C-alpha positions as a Markdown table, in Angstrom:
| # | Residue | x | y | z |
|---|---|---|---|---|
| 1 | Met | 0.0 | 0.0 | 0.0 |
| 2 | Asn | 1.4 | 3.4 | -0.9 |
| 3 | Glu | 1.0 | 6.6 | 1.2 |
| 4 | Arg | -1.9 | 7.8 | -0.9 |
| 5 | Gln | -4.0 | 4.8 | -0.1 |
| 6 | Leu | -3.6 | 5.0 | 3.6 |
| 7 | Pro | -6.5 | 6.8 | 5.3 |
| 8 | Arg | -5.5 | 10.0 | 7.1 |
| 9 | Ser | -6.2 | 9.8 | 10.8 |
| 10 | Arg | -8.4 | 12.2 | 12.7 |
| 11 | Val | -6.8 | 14.8 | 14.9 |
| 12 | Ser | -7.3 | 15.1 | 18.6 |
| 13 | Arg | -9.3 | 18.0 | 20.1 |
| 14 | Arg | -6.1 | 19.6 | 21.2 |
| 15 | Gln | -4.6 | 19.3 | 17.7 |
| 16 | Leu | -7.8 | 20.7 | 16.2 |
| 17 | Gly | -7.7 | 23.7 | 18.6 |
| 18 | Thr | -4.0 | 24.4 | 17.9 |
| 19 | Ala | -4.6 | 24.2 | 14.1 |
| 20 | Gly | -7.6 | 26.6 | 14.5 |
| 21 | Glu | -5.6 | 29.1 | 16.6 |
| 22 | Gln | -2.7 | 29.0 | 14.0 |
| 23 | Ala | -5.2 | 29.6 | 11.2 |
| 24 | Ala | -6.9 | 32.4 | 13.1 |
| 25 | Glu | -3.5 | 34.1 | 13.8 |
| 26 | Asn | -2.6 | 33.9 | 10.1 |
| 27 | Tyr | -6.0 | 35.2 | 9.2 |
| 28 | Val | -5.8 | 38.3 | 11.4 |
| 29 | Ile | -2.2 | 39.1 | 10.3 |
| 30 | Gly | -3.5 | 39.0 | 6.8 |
| 31 | Gln | -6.2 | 41.5 | 7.8 |
| 32 | Gly | -3.6 | 43.9 | 9.1 |
| 33 | Tyr | -3.7 | 43.1 | 12.8 |
| 34 | Val | -0.4 | 43.0 | 14.8 |
| 35 | Val | -0.4 | 40.0 | 17.1 |
| 36 | Leu | 1.0 | 40.8 | 20.6 |
| 37 | Ala | 0.4 | 37.5 | 22.3 |
| 38 | Arg | -0.8 | 34.0 | 21.7 |
| 39 | Asn | -2.2 | 31.8 | 24.5 |
| 40 | Trp | -1.4 | 34.4 | 27.1 |
| 41 | Arg | -2.2 | 32.9 | 30.6 |
| 42 | Cys | -2.6 | 34.2 | 34.1 |
| 43 | Arg | -4.5 | 33.0 | 37.2 |
| 44 | Thr | -7.9 | 34.0 | 35.8 |
| 45 | Gly | -7.6 | 32.2 | 32.4 |
| 46 | Glu | -6.2 | 32.3 | 28.9 |
| 47 | Leu | -6.4 | 34.7 | 26.0 |
| 48 | Asp | -6.2 | 33.0 | 22.7 |
| 49 | Leu | -4.9 | 36.0 | 20.8 |
| 50 | Val | -4.1 | 39.6 | 21.8 |
| 51 | Ala | -3.6 | 41.9 | 18.9 |
| 52 | Leu | -3.6 | 45.5 | 17.7 |
| 53 | Glu | -5.8 | 46.7 | 14.9 |
| 54 | Gly | -4.6 | 50.2 | 14.4 |
| 55 | Glu | -4.7 | 51.7 | 17.9 |
| 56 | Thr | -7.4 | 49.3 | 19.2 |
| 57 | Leu | -6.4 | 46.5 | 21.5 |
| 58 | Val | -8.3 | 43.4 | 20.4 |
| 59 | Phe | -8.8 | 40.3 | 22.5 |
| 60 | Ile | -9.6 | 37.4 | 20.2 |
| 61 | Glu | -11.4 | 34.2 | 21.3 |
| 62 | Val | -10.8 | 31.4 | 18.8 |
| 63 | Arg | -13.3 | 28.6 | 18.6 |
| 64 | Thr | -12.7 | 25.6 | 16.3 |
| 65 | Arg | -15.0 | 22.8 | 15.4 |
| 66 | Ser | -14.7 | 19.9 | 13.0 |
| 67 | Ala | -17.1 | 20.0 | 10.0 |
| 68 | Gly | -18.7 | 16.9 | 11.4 |
| 69 | Ser | -19.6 | 18.4 | 14.7 |
| 70 | Val | -21.1 | 21.7 | 13.6 |
| 71 | Ser | -24.6 | 20.1 | 13.9 |
| 72 | Phe | -24.0 | 20.3 | 17.7 |
| 73 | Gly | -23.5 | 24.1 | 17.4 |
| 74 | Thr | -21.3 | 26.5 | 15.6 |
| 75 | Pro | -18.0 | 27.6 | 17.0 |
| 76 | Gln | -19.3 | 31.1 | 17.7 |
| 77 | Glu | -22.3 | 29.7 | 19.6 |
| 78 | Ser | -19.8 | 28.0 | 22.0 |
| 79 | Val | -18.7 | 31.4 | 23.4 |
| 80 | Asp | -21.4 | 31.4 | 26.1 |
| 81 | Pro | -21.9 | 34.0 | 28.9 |
| 82 | Arg | -19.5 | 32.1 | 31.3 |
| 83 | Lys | -16.7 | 32.1 | 28.7 |
| 84 | Arg | -17.3 | 35.8 | 27.9 |
| 85 | Arg | -17.0 | 36.7 | 31.6 |
| 86 | Lys | -13.7 | 34.7 | 31.9 |
| 87 | Val | -12.2 | 36.4 | 28.8 |
| 88 | Leu | -13.3 | 39.8 | 30.1 |
| 89 | Glu | -11.7 | 39.1 | 33.5 |
| 90 | Thr | -8.5 | 37.8 | 32.0 |
| 91 | Ala | -8.4 | 40.8 | 29.6 |
| 92 | Arg | -8.6 | 43.2 | 32.6 |
| 93 | Val | -5.5 | 41.5 | 34.0 |
| 94 | Tyr | -3.7 | 41.8 | 30.7 |
| 95 | Val | -4.5 | 45.5 | 30.4 |
| 96 | His | -3.4 | 46.1 | 34.0 |
| 97 | Gln | -0.1 | 44.2 | 33.7 |
| 98 | His | 0.8 | 45.8 | 30.4 |
| 99 | Arg | -0.4 | 49.3 | 31.5 |
| 100 | Leu | -2.7 | 49.7 | 28.5 |
| 101 | His | -5.5 | 51.5 | 30.3 |
| 102 | Asp | -5.6 | 54.2 | 27.7 |
| 103 | Arg | -6.3 | 51.9 | 24.8 |
| 104 | Gln | -9.6 | 51.4 | 23.1 |
| 105 | Ile | -10.5 | 47.7 | 23.6 |
| 106 | Arg | -12.6 | 45.3 | 21.5 |
| 107 | Phe | -13.5 | 41.6 | 21.8 |
| 108 | Asp | -13.6 | 39.6 | 18.6 |
| 109 | Val | -14.4 | 35.9 | 18.0 |
| 110 | Ile | -12.9 | 33.9 | 15.2 |
| 111 | Ala | -14.9 | 30.8 | 14.3 |
| 112 | Val | -12.9 | 28.1 | 12.5 |
| 113 | Val | -14.4 | 25.0 | 10.9 |
| 114 | Ala | -11.9 | 22.3 | 9.9 |
| 115 | Asp | -12.0 | 19.0 | 8.2 |
| 116 | Glu | -11.3 | 15.7 | 9.9 |
| 117 | Gln | -7.5 | 16.2 | 9.5 |
| 118 | Gly | -7.7 | 19.7 | 11.2 |
| 119 | Val | -7.3 | 21.7 | 7.9 |
| 120 | Pro | -9.4 | 24.9 | 8.2 |
| 121 | Ile | -12.1 | 25.0 | 5.5 |
| 122 | His | -13.9 | 28.1 | 6.8 |
| 123 | Ile | -12.8 | 31.1 | 9.0 |
| 124 | Glu | -15.2 | 33.8 | 10.1 |
| 125 | Leu | -14.1 | 36.9 | 12.0 |
| 126 | Ile | -16.8 | 38.5 | 14.2 |
| 127 | Gln | -15.6 | 41.9 | 15.3 |
| 128 | Gly | -17.1 | 43.3 | 18.5 |
| 129 | Ala | -18.6 | 40.0 | 19.3 |
| 130 | Phe | -19.1 | 40.9 | 23.0 |
């Protein structure tokens, strides 16, 4: 059996998330954002991407789903009130630690749908999502 005949294996949830975050980062860079941090962590949680769009500080929550699981809800639907509160709280810590109180702030969501191998097939940027 040659390599082309072997079925490609599915990726794990972690691999899917990592692939989605990389695709999201590449996407926002292509849109002119300047990425300041990826997977920034503190005691309150994690920020997937922190970026500048012009003078605006943007906190970006990345949600990735495989195409087969979208029937259980879209990636953007998974950013529920609890997750929004956690991102807001973590963003406050980031702003305080980096002394960015004077910046305009926005919260975006990037929804990534990927195939079974984790290859992004659709990326949607929702600016000012919450």
